[in-house]
mmCIF file of the N, C-alpha and C atoms, coordinates in Angstrom:
data_MODEL
# 
_entry.id   MODEL 
# 
loop_
_atom_site.group_PDB 
_atom_site.id 
_atom_site.type_symbol 
_atom_site.label_atom_id 
_atom_site.label_alt_id 
_atom_site.label_comp_id 
_atom_site.label_asym_id 
_atom_site.label_entity_id 
_atom_site.label_seq_id 
_atom_site.pdbx_PDB_ins_code 
_atom_site.Cartn_x 
_atom_site.Cartn_y 
_atom_site.Cartn_z 
_atom_site.occupancy 
_atom_site.B_iso_or_equiv 
_atom_site.pdbx_formal_charge 
_atom_site.auth_seq_id 
_atom_site.auth_comp_id 
_atom_site.auth_asym_id 
_atom_site.auth_atom_id 
_atom_site.pdbx_PDB_model_num 
ATOM 1   N N  . MET A 1 1  ? -66.691 -37.024 44.656 1.00 0.00 ? 1  MET A N  1 
ATOM 2   C CA . MET A 1 1  ? -65.239 -36.799 45.818 1.00 0.00 ? 1  MET A CA 1 
ATOM 3   C C  . MET A 1 1  ? -63.844 -35.946 45.492 1.00 0.00 ? 1  MET A C  1 
ATOM 4   N N  . ALA A 1 2  ? -63.663 -35.242 45.844 1.00 0.00 ? 2  ALA A N  1 
ATOM 5   C CA . ALA A 1 2  ? -62.272 -34.435 45.639 1.00 0.00 ? 2  ALA A CA 1 
ATOM 6   C C  . ALA A 1 2  ? -61.066 -35.298 45.301 1.00 0.00 ? 2  ALA A C  1 
ATOM 7   N N  . LEU A 1 3  ? -60.111 -35.516 45.201 1.00 0.00 ? 3  LEU A N  1 
ATOM 8   C CA . LEU A 1 3  ? -58.941 -36.208 45.556 1.00 0.00 ? 3  LEU A CA 1 
ATOM 9   C C  . LEU A 1 3  ? -58.210 -35.576 46.724 1.00 0.00 ? 3  LEU A C  1 
ATOM 10  N N  . SER A 1 4  ? -57.201 -36.336 47.456 1.00 0.00 ? 4  SER A N  1 
ATOM 11  C CA . SER A 1 4  ? -56.517 -35.343 47.990 1.00 0.00 ? 4  SER A CA 1 
ATOM 12  C C  . SER A 1 4  ? -54.897 -35.031 47.467 1.00 0.00 ? 4  SER A C  1 
ATOM 13  N N  . LYS A 1 5  ? -54.575 -34.194 48.071 1.00 0.00 ? 5  LYS A N  1 
ATOM 14  C CA . LYS A 1 5  ? -53.043 -34.212 47.186 1.00 0.00 ? 5  LYS A CA 1 
ATOM 15  C C  . LYS A 1 5  ? -52.342 -34.552 46.902 1.00 0.00 ? 5  LYS A C  1 
ATOM 16  N N  . GLU A 1 6  ? -52.324 -35.963 47.294 1.00 0.00 ? 6  GLU A N  1 
ATOM 17  C CA . GLU A 1 6  ? -51.028 -36.847 46.729 1.00 0.00 ? 6  GLU A CA 1 
ATOM 18  C C  . GLU A 1 6  ? -52.122 -37.962 45.672 1.00 0.00 ? 6  GLU A C  1 
ATOM 19  N N  . GLU A 1 7  ? -53.102 -37.775 45.948 1.00 0.00 ? 7  GLU A N  1 
ATOM 20  C CA . GLU A 1 7  ? -54.007 -38.914 45.067 1.00 0.00 ? 7  GLU A CA 1 
ATOM 21  C C  . GLU A 1 7  ? -53.800 -37.855 43.752 1.00 0.00 ? 7  GLU A C  1 
ATOM 22  N N  . LEU A 1 8  ? -54.005 -36.517 44.303 1.00 0.00 ? 8  LEU A N  1 
ATOM 23  C CA . LEU A 1 8  ? -53.968 -35.862 42.692 1.00 0.00 ? 8  LEU A CA 1 
ATOM 24  C C  . LEU A 1 8  ? -52.790 -35.631 41.694 1.00 0.00 ? 8  LEU A C  1 
ATOM 25  N N  . VAL A 1 9  ? -52.028 -35.514 42.625 1.00 0.00 ? 9  VAL A N  1 
ATOM 26  C CA . VAL A 1 9  ? -50.628 -35.294 42.043 1.00 0.00 ? 9  VAL A CA 1 
ATOM 27  C C  . VAL A 1 9  ? -49.939 -36.637 41.155 1.00 0.00 ? 9  VAL A C  1 
ATOM 28  N N  . GLU A 1 10 ? -50.601 -37.848 42.087 1.00 0.00 ? 10 GLU A N  1 
ATOM 29  C CA . GLU A 1 10 ? -50.272 -39.870 41.217 1.00 0.00 ? 10 GLU A CA 1 
ATOM 30  C C  . GLU A 1 10 ? -51.240 -39.038 40.039 1.00 0.00 ? 10 GLU A C  1 
ATOM 31  N N  . TYR A 1 11 ? -52.249 -38.839 40.135 1.00 0.00 ? 11 TYR A N  1 
ATOM 32  C CA . TYR A 1 11 ? -53.182 -38.935 39.250 1.00 0.00 ? 11 TYR A CA 1 
ATOM 33  C C  . TYR A 1 11 ? -53.032 -37.871 37.882 1.00 0.00 ? 11 TYR A C  1 
ATOM 34  N N  . ILE A 1 12 ? -52.409 -36.402 38.105 1.00 0.00 ? 12 ILE A N  1 
ATOM 35  C CA . ILE A 1 12 ? -51.832 -36.196 36.803 1.00 0.00 ? 12 ILE A CA 1 
ATOM 36  C C  . ILE A 1 12 ? -50.889 -36.633 36.394 1.00 0.00 ? 12 ILE A C  1 
ATOM 37  N N  . TYR A 1 13 ? -49.529 -37.120 37.106 1.00 0.00 ? 13 TYR A N  1 
ATOM 38  C CA . TYR A 1 13 ? -48.657 -38.001 37.021 1.00 0.00 ? 13 TYR A CA 1 
ATOM 39  C C  . TYR A 1 13 ? -48.703 -38.643 35.493 1.00 0.00 ? 13 TYR A C  1 
ATOM 40  N N  . LYS A 1 14 ? -49.794 -39.810 36.214 1.00 0.00 ? 14 LYS A N  1 
ATOM 41  C CA . LYS A 1 14 ? -50.636 -40.526 35.276 1.00 0.00 ? 14 LYS A CA 1 
ATOM 42  C C  . LYS A 1 14 ? -50.710 -40.601 34.034 1.00 0.00 ? 14 LYS A C  1 
ATOM 43  N N  . LEU A 1 15 ? -51.306 -39.299 34.067 1.00 0.00 ? 15 LEU A N  1 
ATOM 44  C CA . LEU A 1 15 ? -52.057 -38.826 32.542 1.00 0.00 ? 15 LEU A CA 1 
ATOM 45  C C  . LEU A 1 15 ? -50.821 -38.254 32.184 1.00 0.00 ? 15 LEU A C  1 
ATOM 46  N N  . VAL A 1 16 ? -49.742 -37.362 32.388 1.00 0.00 ? 16 VAL A N  1 
ATOM 47  C CA . VAL A 1 16 ? -48.907 -37.225 31.530 1.00 0.00 ? 16 VAL A CA 1 
ATOM 48  C C  . VAL A 1 16 ? -48.024 -38.301 31.344 1.00 0.00 ? 16 VAL A C  1 
ATOM 49  N N  . GLU A 1 17 ? -47.890 -39.438 32.545 1.00 0.00 ? 17 GLU A N  1 
ATOM 50  C CA . GLU A 1 17 ? -47.051 -40.141 31.597 1.00 0.00 ? 17 GLU A CA 1 
ATOM 51  C C  . GLU A 1 17 ? -47.734 -41.112 30.401 1.00 0.00 ? 17 GLU A C  1 
ATOM 52  N N  . GLY A 1 18 ? -49.044 -41.143 30.825 1.00 0.00 ? 18 GLY A N  1 
ATOM 53  C CA . GLY A 1 18 ? -49.599 -42.216 29.887 1.00 0.00 ? 18 GLY A CA 1 
ATOM 54  C C  . GLY A 1 18 ? -49.743 -41.003 28.428 1.00 0.00 ? 18 GLY A C  1 
ATOM 55  N N  . ALA A 1 19 ? -49.782 -39.777 28.283 1.00 0.00 ? 19 ALA A N  1 
ATOM 56  C CA . ALA A 1 19 ? -49.289 -39.147 27.584 1.00 0.00 ? 19 ALA A CA 1 
ATOM 57  C C  . ALA A 1 19 ? -48.525 -39.142 26.535 1.00 0.00 ? 19 ALA A C  1 
ATOM 58  N N  . GLN A 1 20 ? -47.582 -39.524 27.235 1.00 0.00 ? 20 GLN A N  1 
ATOM 59  C CA . GLN A 1 20 ? -45.894 -39.834 26.467 1.00 0.00 ? 20 GLN A CA 1 
ATOM 60  C C  . GLN A 1 20 ? -45.721 -40.202 25.536 1.00 0.00 ? 20 GLN A C  1 
ATOM 61  N N  . GLY A 1 21 ? -45.101 -39.162 24.211 1.00 0.00 ? 21 GLY A N  1 
ATOM 62  C CA . GLY A 1 21 ? -44.920 -40.624 23.189 1.00 0.00 ? 21 GLY A CA 1 
ATOM 63  C C  . GLY A 1 21 ? -45.860 -39.680 22.189 1.00 0.00 ? 21 GLY A C  1 
ATOM 64  N N  . LYS A 1 22 ? -47.545 -40.079 23.010 1.00 0.00 ? 22 LYS A N  1 
ATOM 65  C CA . LYS A 1 22 ? -48.282 -39.722 22.063 1.00 0.00 ? 22 LYS A CA 1 
ATOM 66  C C  . LYS A 1 22 ? -49.083 -38.120 22.069 1.00 0.00 ? 22 LYS A C  1 
ATOM 67  N N  . LYS A 1 23 ? -48.819 -37.436 23.184 1.00 0.00 ? 23 LYS A N  1 
ATOM 68  C CA . LYS A 1 23 ? -49.879 -36.126 22.772 1.00 0.00 ? 23 LYS A CA 1 
ATOM 69  C C  . LYS A 1 23 ? -49.359 -35.303 23.665 1.00 0.00 ? 23 LYS A C  1 
ATOM 70  N N  . GLN A 1 24 ? -48.579 -34.064 23.541 1.00 0.00 ? 24 GLN A N  1 
ATOM 71  C CA . GLN A 1 24 ? -48.254 -33.132 24.880 1.00 0.00 ? 24 GLN A CA 1 
ATOM 72  C C  . GLN A 1 24 ? -49.386 -32.364 25.054 1.00 0.00 ? 24 GLN A C  1 
ATOM 73  N N  . LEU A 1 25 ? -48.976 -32.219 26.659 1.00 0.00 ? 25 LEU A N  1 
ATOM 74  C CA . LEU A 1 25 ? -50.526 -31.577 26.822 1.00 0.00 ? 25 LEU A CA 1 
ATOM 75  C C  . LEU A 1 25 ? -49.591 -30.434 27.989 1.00 0.00 ? 25 LEU A C  1 
ATOM 76  N N  . LYS A 1 26 ? -50.637 -29.296 27.913 1.00 0.00 ? 26 LYS A N  1 
ATOM 77  C CA . LYS A 1 26 ? -50.500 -28.442 28.346 1.00 0.00 ? 26 LYS A CA 1 
ATOM 78  C C  . LYS A 1 26 ? -51.058 -28.096 29.864 1.00 0.00 ? 26 LYS A C  1 
ATOM 79  N N  . ALA A 1 27 ? -50.474 -27.473 30.277 1.00 0.00 ? 27 ALA A N  1 
ATOM 80  C CA . ALA A 1 27 ? -51.358 -27.364 31.560 1.00 0.00 ? 27 ALA A CA 1 
ATOM 81  C C  . ALA A 1 27 ? -52.943 -27.297 31.757 1.00 0.00 ? 27 ALA A C  1 
ATOM 82  N N  . LYS A 1 28 ? -52.952 -26.396 30.529 1.00 0.00 ? 28 LYS A N  1 
ATOM 83  C CA . LYS A 1 28 ? -54.795 -26.286 30.867 1.00 0.00 ? 28 LYS A CA 1 
ATOM 84  C C  . LYS A 1 28 ? -55.545 -27.718 30.110 1.00 0.00 ? 28 LYS A C  1 
ATOM 85  N N  . ASP A 1 29 ? -54.759 -28.566 29.812 1.00 0.00 ? 29 ASP A N  1 
ATOM 86  C CA . ASP A 1 29 ? -54.939 -30.113 29.318 1.00 0.00 ? 29 ASP A CA 1 
ATOM 87  C C  . ASP A 1 29 ? -55.247 -30.554 30.184 1.00 0.00 ? 29 ASP A C  1 
ATOM 88  N N  . ILE A 1 30 ? -54.671 -30.943 31.425 1.00 0.00 ? 30 ILE A N  1 
ATOM 89  C CA . ILE A 1 30 ? -54.757 -31.871 32.604 1.00 0.00 ? 30 ILE A CA 1 
ATOM 90  C C  . ILE A 1 30 ? -55.525 -31.016 33.594 1.00 0.00 ? 30 ILE A C  1 
ATOM 91  N N  . GLU A 1 31 ? -55.557 -29.518 33.309 1.00 0.00 ? 31 GLU A N  1 
ATOM 92  C CA . GLU A 1 31 ? -56.721 -28.939 34.087 1.00 0.00 ? 31 GLU A CA 1 
ATOM 93  C C  . GLU A 1 31 ? -57.911 -29.803 33.492 1.00 0.00 ? 31 GLU A C  1 
ATOM 94  N N  . LYS A 1 32 ? -58.327 -29.620 32.316 1.00 0.00 ? 32 LYS A N  1 
ATOM 95  C CA . LYS A 1 32 ? -59.808 -30.657 32.051 1.00 0.00 ? 32 LYS A CA 1 
ATOM 96  C C  . LYS A 1 32 ? -59.928 -31.871 32.299 1.00 0.00 ? 32 LYS A C  1 
ATOM 97  N N  . LEU A 1 33 ? -58.841 -32.366 31.873 1.00 0.00 ? 33 LEU A N  1 
ATOM 98  C CA . LEU A 1 33 ? -58.698 -33.682 31.950 1.00 0.00 ? 33 LEU A CA 1 
ATOM 99  C C  . LEU A 1 33 ? -59.312 -34.126 33.608 1.00 0.00 ? 33 LEU A C  1 
ATOM 100 N N  . VAL A 1 34 ? -59.158 -33.784 34.548 1.00 0.00 ? 34 VAL A N  1 
ATOM 101 C CA . VAL A 1 34 ? -58.768 -34.107 35.926 1.00 0.00 ? 34 VAL A CA 1 
ATOM 102 C C  . VAL A 1 34 ? -60.815 -33.352 36.537 1.00 0.00 ? 34 VAL A C  1 
ATOM 103 N N  . LEU A 1 35 ? -61.024 -32.194 35.875 1.00 0.00 ? 35 LEU A N  1 
ATOM 104 C CA . LEU A 1 35 ? -61.991 -31.561 36.473 1.00 0.00 ? 35 LEU A CA 1 
ATOM 105 C C  . LEU A 1 35 ? -63.332 -32.425 35.536 1.00 0.00 ? 35 LEU A C  1 
ATOM 106 N N  . LYS A 1 36 ? -62.428 -33.215 34.675 1.00 0.00 ? 36 LYS A N  1 
ATOM 107 C CA . LYS A 1 36 ? -63.995 -33.908 33.706 1.00 0.00 ? 36 LYS A CA 1 
ATOM 108 C C  . LYS A 1 36 ? -63.830 -35.186 34.460 1.00 0.00 ? 36 LYS A C  1 
ATOM 109 N N  . GLU A 1 37 ? -63.327 -36.140 35.149 1.00 0.00 ? 37 GLU A N  1 
ATOM 110 C CA . GLU A 1 37 ? -63.166 -37.050 36.025 1.00 0.00 ? 37 GLU A CA 1 
ATOM 111 C C  . GLU A 1 37 ? -63.916 -37.156 37.023 1.00 0.00 ? 37 GLU A C  1 
ATOM 112 N N  . HIS A 1 38 ? -63.021 -35.320 37.946 1.00 0.00 ? 38 HIS A N  1 
ATOM 113 C CA . HIS A 1 38 ? -63.165 -35.135 39.248 1.00 0.00 ? 38 HIS A CA 1 
ATOM 114 C C  . HIS A 1 38 ? -64.171 -33.436 39.142 1.00 0.00 ? 38 HIS A C  1 
ATOM 115 N N  . PRO A 1 39 ? -65.336 -33.589 38.847 1.00 0.00 ? 39 PRO A N  1 
ATOM 116 C CA . PRO A 1 39 ? -65.872 -32.039 38.784 1.00 0.00 ? 39 PRO A CA 1 
ATOM 117 C C  . PRO A 1 39 ? -66.055 -31.447 39.856 1.00 0.00 ? 39 PRO A C  1 
ATOM 118 N N  . ASP A 1 40 ? -66.072 -31.918 41.015 1.00 0.00 ? 40 ASP A N  1 
ATOM 119 C CA . ASP A 1 40 ? -65.623 -31.516 42.437 1.00 0.00 ? 40 ASP A CA 1 
ATOM 120 C C  . ASP A 1 40 ? -63.909 -31.054 42.699 1.00 0.00 ? 40 ASP A C  1 
ATOM 121 N N  . GLN A 1 41 ? -63.101 -31.561 42.086 1.00 0.00 ? 41 GLN A N  1 
ATOM 122 C CA . GLN A 1 41 ? -62.061 -30.901 42.477 1.00 0.00 ? 41 GLN A CA 1 
ATOM 123 C C  . GLN A 1 41 ? -61.688 -29.428 42.138 1.00 0.00 ? 41 GLN A C  1 
ATOM 124 N N  . PRO A 1 42 ? -61.293 -28.277 43.099 1.00 0.00 ? 42 PRO A N  1 
ATOM 125 C CA . PRO A 1 42 ? -60.926 -27.218 42.858 1.00 0.00 ? 42 PRO A CA 1 
ATOM 126 C C  . PRO A 1 42 ? -59.949 -26.499 41.912 1.00 0.00 ? 42 PRO A C  1 
ATOM 127 N N  . LYS A 1 43 ? -59.676 -26.317 40.935 1.00 0.00 ? 43 LYS A N  1 
ATOM 128 C CA . LYS A 1 43 ? -58.896 -25.887 40.303 1.00 0.00 ? 43 LYS A CA 1 
ATOM 129 C C  . LYS A 1 43 ? -57.813 -25.457 40.622 1.00 0.00 ? 43 LYS A C  1 
ATOM 130 N N  . ASN A 1 44 ? -57.465 -24.802 41.801 1.00 0.00 ? 44 ASN A N  1 
ATOM 131 C CA . ASN A 1 44 ? -56.616 -24.199 42.477 1.00 0.00 ? 44 ASN A CA 1 
ATOM 132 C C  . ASN A 1 44 ? -55.527 -25.314 42.818 1.00 0.00 ? 44 ASN A C  1 
ATOM 133 N N  . ASP A 1 45 ? -56.362 -26.770 43.180 1.00 0.00 ? 45 ASP A N  1 
ATOM 134 C CA . ASP A 1 45 ? -55.122 -28.186 43.820 1.00 0.00 ? 45 ASP A CA 1 
ATOM 135 C C  . ASP A 1 45 ? -55.216 -28.313 42.291 1.00 0.00 ? 45 ASP A C  1 
ATOM 136 N N  . VAL A 1 46 ? -55.544 -28.208 41.170 1.00 0.00 ? 46 VAL A N  1 
ATOM 137 C CA . VAL A 1 46 ? -54.849 -29.076 40.048 1.00 0.00 ? 46 VAL A CA 1 
ATOM 138 C C  . VAL A 1 46 ? -53.367 -28.371 39.643 1.00 0.00 ? 46 VAL A C  1 
ATOM 139 N N  . LYS A 1 47 ? -53.757 -26.427 39.689 1.00 0.00 ? 47 LYS A N  1 
ATOM 140 C CA . LYS A 1 47 ? -52.573 -25.616 39.846 1.00 0.00 ? 47 LYS A CA 1 
ATOM 141 C C  . LYS A 1 47 ? -51.212 -26.354 40.619 1.00 0.00 ? 47 LYS A C  1 
ATOM 142 N N  . PHE A 1 48 ? -51.486 -26.442 41.851 1.00 0.00 ? 48 PHE A N  1 
ATOM 143 C CA . PHE A 1 48 ? -50.503 -26.290 42.816 1.00 0.00 ? 48 PHE A CA 1 
ATOM 144 C C  . PHE A 1 48 ? -49.817 -28.349 42.782 1.00 0.00 ? 48 PHE A C  1 
ATOM 145 N N  . ALA A 1 49 ? -50.899 -29.430 42.100 1.00 0.00 ? 49 ALA A N  1 
ATOM 146 C CA . ALA A 1 49 ? -50.149 -30.212 41.924 1.00 0.00 ? 49 ALA A CA 1 
ATOM 147 C C  . ALA A 1 49 ? -49.118 -30.379 40.709 1.00 0.00 ? 49 ALA A C  1 
ATOM 148 N N  . ILE A 1 50 ? -49.725 -29.338 40.035 1.00 0.00 ? 50 ILE A N  1 
ATOM 149 C CA . ILE A 1 50 ? -48.645 -29.181 38.987 1.00 0.00 ? 50 ILE A CA 1 
ATOM 150 C C  . ILE A 1 50 ? -47.639 -28.759 38.880 1.00 0.00 ? 50 ILE A C  1 
ATOM 151 N N  . LYS A 1 51 ? -47.503 -28.615 40.059 1.00 0.00 ? 51 LYS A N  1 
ATOM 152 C CA . LYS A 1 51 ? -46.401 -27.363 40.470 1.00 0.00 ? 51 LYS A CA 1 
ATOM 153 C C  . LYS A 1 51 ? -45.544 -28.336 41.077 1.00 0.00 ? 51 LYS A C  1 
ATOM 154 N N  . ASP A 1 52 ? -45.952 -29.229 42.519 1.00 0.00 ? 52 ASP A N  1 
ATOM 155 C CA . ASP A 1 52 ? -45.532 -30.099 43.188 1.00 0.00 ? 52 ASP A CA 1 
ATOM 156 C C  . ASP A 1 52 ? -44.954 -30.868 42.313 1.00 0.00 ? 52 ASP A C  1 
ATOM 157 N N  . LEU A 1 53 ? -45.134 -31.464 41.450 1.00 0.00 ? 53 LEU A N  1 
ATOM 158 C CA . LEU A 1 53 ? -44.629 -32.329 39.656 1.00 0.00 ? 53 LEU A CA 1 
ATOM 159 C C  . LEU A 1 53 ? -43.173 -31.710 39.370 1.00 0.00 ? 53 LEU A C  1 
ATOM 160 N N  . ILE A 1 54 ? -43.652 -30.508 39.220 1.00 0.00 ? 54 ILE A N  1 
ATOM 161 C CA . ILE A 1 54 ? -42.306 -29.881 38.603 1.00 0.00 ? 54 ILE A CA 1 
ATOM 162 C C  . ILE A 1 54 ? -41.313 -29.667 39.497 1.00 0.00 ? 54 ILE A C  1 
ATOM 163 N N  . ASP A 1 55 ? -41.711 -28.950 40.725 1.00 0.00 ? 55 ASP A N  1 
ATOM 164 C CA . ASP A 1 55 ? -40.734 -28.904 41.620 1.00 0.00 ? 55 ASP A CA 1 
ATOM 165 C C  . ASP A 1 55 ? -39.864 -29.970 42.154 1.00 0.00 ? 55 ASP A C  1 
ATOM 166 N N  . GLY A 1 56 ? -40.463 -31.345 42.430 1.00 0.00 ? 56 GLY A N  1 
ATOM 167 C CA . GLY A 1 56 ? -40.110 -32.386 42.508 1.00 0.00 ? 56 GLY A CA 1 
ATOM 168 C C  . GLY A 1 56 ? -39.178 -32.860 41.969 1.00 0.00 ? 56 GLY A C  1 
ATOM 169 N N  . GLY A 1 57 ? -38.884 -32.477 40.293 1.00 0.00 ? 57 GLY A N  1 
ATOM 170 C CA . GLY A 1 57 ? -38.733 -33.376 39.489 1.00 0.00 ? 57 GLY A CA 1 
ATOM 171 C C  . GLY A 1 57 ? -39.176 -34.316 38.437 1.00 0.00 ? 57 GLY A C  1 
ATOM 172 N N  . ARG A 1 58 ? -40.086 -34.654 39.246 1.00 0.00 ? 58 ARG A N  1 
ATOM 173 C CA . ARG A 1 58 ? -40.896 -35.634 38.257 1.00 0.00 ? 58 ARG A CA 1 
ATOM 174 C C  . ARG A 1 58 ? -41.472 -35.391 36.915 1.00 0.00 ? 58 ARG A C  1 
ATOM 175 N N  . CYS A 1 59 ? -41.752 -34.697 36.517 1.00 0.00 ? 59 CYS A N  1 
ATOM 176 C CA . CYS A 1 59 ? -42.522 -33.711 35.146 1.00 0.00 ? 59 CYS A CA 1 
ATOM 177 C C  . CYS A 1 59 ? -41.397 -31.734 35.283 1.00 0.00 ? 59 CYS A C  1 
ATOM 178 N N  . VAL A 1 60 ? -41.499 -32.098 33.765 1.00 0.00 ? 60 VAL A N  1 
ATOM 179 C CA . VAL A 1 60 ? -40.723 -30.516 33.713 1.00 0.00 ? 60 VAL A CA 1 
ATOM 180 C C  . VAL A 1 60 ? -41.625 -29.722 32.118 1.00 0.00 ? 60 VAL A C  1 
ATOM 181 N N  . TYR A 1 61 ? -41.512 -28.721 32.576 1.00 0.00 ? 61 TYR A N  1 
ATOM 182 C CA . TYR A 1 61 ? -41.945 -28.058 31.396 1.00 0.00 ? 61 TYR A CA 1 
ATOM 183 C C  . TYR A 1 61 ? -41.127 -27.731 30.179 1.00 0.00 ? 61 TYR A C  1 
ATOM 184 N N  . THR A 1 62 ? -41.848 -27.831 28.630 1.00 0.00 ? 62 THR A N  1 
ATOM 185 C CA . THR A 1 62 ? -41.074 -28.010 27.847 1.00 0.00 ? 62 THR A CA 1 
ATOM 186 C C  . THR A 1 62 ? -41.491 -27.106 26.880 1.00 0.00 ? 62 THR A C  1 
ATOM 187 N N  . TYR A 1 63 ? -40.689 -26.691 26.007 1.00 0.00 ? 63 TYR A N  1 
ATOM 188 C CA . TYR A 1 63 ? -41.190 -24.800 25.328 1.00 0.00 ? 63 TYR A CA 1 
ATOM 189 C C  . TYR A 1 63 ? -41.103 -25.180 23.568 1.00 0.00 ? 63 TYR A C  1 
ATOM 190 N N  . PHE A 1 64 ? -41.682 -26.213 23.097 1.00 0.00 ? 64 PHE A N  1 
ATOM 191 C CA . PHE A 1 64 ? -41.605 -25.975 21.901 1.00 0.00 ? 64 PHE A CA 1 
ATOM 192 C C  . PHE A 1 64 ? -42.868 -25.790 20.807 1.00 0.00 ? 64 PHE A C  1 
ATOM 193 N N  . GLY A 1 65 ? -42.773 -24.382 20.868 1.00 0.00 ? 65 GLY A N  1 
ATOM 194 C CA . GLY A 1 65 ? -44.513 -24.258 20.089 1.00 0.00 ? 65 GLY A CA 1 
ATOM 195 C C  . GLY A 1 65 ? -45.136 -23.720 20.726 1.00 0.00 ? 65 GLY A C  1 
ATOM 196 N N  . GLY A 1 66 ? -44.935 -24.441 21.967 1.00 0.00 ? 66 GLY A N  1 
ATOM 197 C CA . GLY A 1 66 ? -46.203 -23.946 23.470 1.00 0.00 ? 66 GLY A CA 1 
ATOM 198 C C  . GLY A 1 66 ? -45.346 -24.550 24.755 1.00 0.00 ? 66 GLY A C  1 
ATOM 199 N N  . SER A 1 67 ? -45.666 -24.241 25.752 1.00 0.00 ? 67 SER A N  1 
ATOM 200 C CA . SER A 1 67 ? -45.650 -25.098 27.229 1.00 0.00 ? 67 SER A CA 1 
ATOM 201 C C  . SER A 1 67 ? -46.127 -25.877 27.127 1.00 0.00 ? 67 SER A C  1 
ATOM 202 N N  . PHE A 1 68 ? -45.375 -27.035 27.697 1.00 0.00 ? 68 PHE A N  1 
ATOM 203 C CA . PHE A 1 68 ? -45.987 -28.079 27.977 1.00 0.00 ? 68 PHE A CA 1 
ATOM 204 C C  . PHE A 1 68 ? -45.400 -29.279 28.708 1.00 0.00 ? 68 PHE A C  1 
ATOM 205 N N  . ILE A 1 69 ? -46.257 -29.903 29.491 1.00 0.00 ? 69 ILE A N  1 
ATOM 206 C CA . ILE A 1 69 ? -45.726 -30.476 30.684 1.00 0.00 ? 69 ILE A CA 1 
ATOM 207 C C  . ILE A 1 69 ? -44.949 -32.102 30.326 1.00 0.00 ? 69 ILE A C  1 
ATOM 208 N N  . GLU A 1 70 ? -44.027 -32.279 30.710 1.00 0.00 ? 70 GLU A N  1 
ATOM 209 C CA . GLU A 1 70 ? -43.684 -33.883 30.010 1.00 0.00 ? 70 GLU A CA 1 
ATOM 210 C C  . GLU A 1 70 ? -42.943 -34.493 31.353 1.00 0.00 ? 70 GLU A C  1 
ATOM 211 N N  . ILE A 1 71 ? -42.953 -36.207 31.358 1.00 0.00 ? 71 ILE A N  1 
ATOM 212 C CA . ILE A 1 71 ? -41.889 -36.316 31.767 1.00 0.00 ? 71 ILE A CA 1 
ATOM 213 C C  . ILE A 1 71 ? -40.467 -36.268 31.459 1.00 0.00 ? 71 ILE A C  1 
ATOM 214 N N  . PRO A 1 72 ? -39.583 -35.754 32.411 1.00 0.00 ? 72 PRO A N  1 
ATOM 215 C CA . PRO A 1 72 ? -38.054 -36.153 31.977 1.00 0.00 ? 72 PRO A CA 1 
ATOM 216 C C  . PRO A 1 72 ? -37.360 -36.777 31.239 1.00 0.00 ? 72 PRO A C  1 
ATOM 217 N N  . HIS A 1 73 ? -36.960 -36.469 29.904 1.00 0.00 ? 73 HIS A N  1 
ATOM 218 C CA . HIS A 1 73 ? -36.328 -37.795 29.298 1.00 0.00 ? 73 HIS A CA 1 
ATOM 219 C C  . HIS A 1 73 ? -35.103 -38.243 29.985 1.00 0.00 ? 73 HIS A C  1 
ATOM 220 N N  . VAL A 1 74 ? -34.428 -39.155 29.802 1.00 0.00 ? 74 VAL A N  1 
ATOM 221 C CA . VAL A 1 74 ? -33.591 -39.820 30.531 1.00 0.00 ? 74 VAL A CA 1 
ATOM 222 C C  . VAL A 1 74 ? -32.162 -39.707 29.155 1.00 0.00 ? 74 VAL A C  1 
ATOM 223 N N  . GLU A 1 75 ? -31.544 -39.460 29.074 1.00 0.00 ? 75 GLU A N  1 
ATOM 224 C CA . GLU A 1 75 ? -30.433 -39.615 28.335 1.00 0.00 ? 75 GLU A CA 1 
ATOM 225 C C  . GLU A 1 75 ? -29.775 -40.872 27.918 1.00 0.00 ? 75 GLU A C  1 
ATOM 226 N N  . GLY A 1 76 ? -29.631 -40.871 27.345 1.00 0.00 ? 76 GLY A N  1 
ATOM 227 C CA . GLY A 1 76 ? -28.865 -42.365 26.891 1.00 0.00 ? 76 GLY A CA 1 
ATOM 228 C C  . GLY A 1 76 ? -27.746 -43.016 27.992 1.00 0.00 ? 76 GLY A C  1 
ATOM 229 N N  . ALA A 1 77 ? -26.849 -42.126 27.838 1.00 0.00 ? 77 ALA A N  1 
ATOM 230 C CA . ALA A 1 77 ? -25.790 -42.401 28.859 1.00 0.00 ? 77 ALA A CA 1 
ATOM 231 C C  . ALA A 1 77 ? -26.265 -42.635 30.484 1.00 0.00 ? 77 ALA A C  1 
ATOM 232 N N  . ALA A 1 78 ? -27.089 -41.787 30.671 1.00 0.00 ? 78 ALA A N  1 
ATOM 233 C CA . ALA A 1 78 ? -27.977 -42.352 32.201 1.00 0.00 ? 78 ALA A CA 1 
ATOM 234 C C  . ALA A 1 78 ? -28.831 -43.089 32.510 1.00 0.00 ? 78 ALA A C  1 
ATOM 235 N N  . LYS A 1 79 ? -29.012 -44.103 31.955 1.00 0.00 ? 79 LYS A N  1 
ATOM 236 C CA . LYS A 1 79 ? -30.026 -45.020 31.795 1.00 0.00 ? 79 LYS A CA 1 
ATOM 237 C C  . LYS A 1 79 ? -29.489 -46.472 32.506 1.00 0.00 ? 79 LYS A C  1 
ATOM 238 N N  . HIS A 1 80 ? -30.211 -46.606 33.727 1.00 0.00 ? 80 HIS A N  1 
ATOM 239 C CA . HIS A 1 80 ? -29.319 -48.013 34.362 1.00 0.00 ? 80 HIS A CA 1 
ATOM 240 C C  . HIS A 1 80 ? -29.758 -49.519 33.845 1.00 0.00 ? 80 HIS A C  1 
# 
């Protein structure tokens, strides 16, 4: 069964969060991971969920030898 939009956004966020500091994920990597667990999930939904995370500021694109999706880094002075 395909995930709802909200479930998919949270699922992708958790994938990115889990990879933080271990592996950098490209959009295609995320798509493959989602489709491996949820083969009936439309690919377009994955793209829109990533866009939601980027637009909402929960994830950012980084460009170091490729385009990766990561959780924004918190600057030392900005920690609470």
